[in-house]
C-alpha positions as CSV (number, residue, x, y, z in Angstrom):
1,M,-0.6,8.3,-27.1
2,P,3.3,6.6,-26.2
3,K,2.5,3.7,-22.8
4,L,2.8,5.1,-19.1
5,K,5.3,3.5,-17.3
6,T,4.5,1.6,-14.5
7,N,7.3,3.1,-11.2
8,R,8.5,-0.3,-9.7
9,G,9.1,0.6,-6.6
10,A,4.8,1.9,-6.5
11,A,3.8,-1.8,-8.0
12,K,6.0,-3.2,-5.0
13,R,3.9,-1.7,-2.4
14,F,1.0,-0.8,-3.4
15,K,-2.0,-3.3,-4.7
16,K,-6.0,-2.7,-6.4
17,T,-8.1,-4.9,-5.1
18,G,-11.0,-6.2,-7.6
19,T,-13.1,-3.1,-6.8
20,G,-10.7,-0.5,-7.9
21,K,-9.6,0.6,-4.2
22,V,-5.6,0.2,-3.5
23,K,-4.5,-1.5,-0.6
24,A,-0.8,-1.2,1.4
25,K,0.9,-2.7,4.0
26,K,1.5,-0.9,7.0
27,V,3.9,0.8,8.3
28,F,5.8,0.5,11.9
29,S,5.5,-3.9,12.1
30,R,9.8,-4.1,10.3
31,H,11.4,-3.5,13.4
32,I,11.8,-2.7,17.4
33,L,9.0,-5.3,17.7
34,T,9.6,-5.9,21.6
35,K,8.1,-3.2,22.8
36,K,4.7,-3.2,20.5
37,S,1.7,-5.0,22.9
38,A,1.2,-8.4,20.9
39,N,-2.2,-6.8,19.5
40,R,-0.8,-4.0,17.8
41,K,1.4,-6.1,16.4
42,R,-1.8,-7.8,15.1
43,G,-3.2,-4.8,13.7
44,L,-0.2,-4.2,11.9
45,R,-0.6,-7.5,9.4
46,R,-3.7,-7.2,7.8
47,P,-3.9,-4.7,4.7
48,K,-5.0,-1.4,4.4
49,M,-6.9,1.1,2.5
50,V,-5.0,4.3,1.2
51,E,-7.0,7.2,2.0
52,E,-8.8,9.0,0.0
53,A,-6.1,12.1,-0.4
54,N,-3.9,10.3,-1.8
55,I,-5.2,7.3,-3.9
56,K,-5.3,10.2,-7.2
57,G,-1.5,10.3,-7.1
58,I,-0.9,6.3,-6.7
59,E,-3.1,5.3,-9.3
60,R,-0.5,7.8,-12.1
61,L,2.5,5.5,-10.1
62,I,0.8,2.3,-11.3
63,P,-1.8,2.7,-14.6
64,Y,-1.6,-0.8,-15.4
65,V,-1.2,-2.9,-12.0
């Protein structure tokens, strides 16, 4: 079998944890931040775990990450 290619865009957006879960940065934290509350922005700093429904597709994009 030939080696699989890693999708470089996905590799920059997703990381795997030690237990194999997929984590990603939360969205809506780039611009137009003045109208968002400090509490909301603070919550956006922390990474999120990807939903179970999306993990299979993402793992296909990042087989070796």
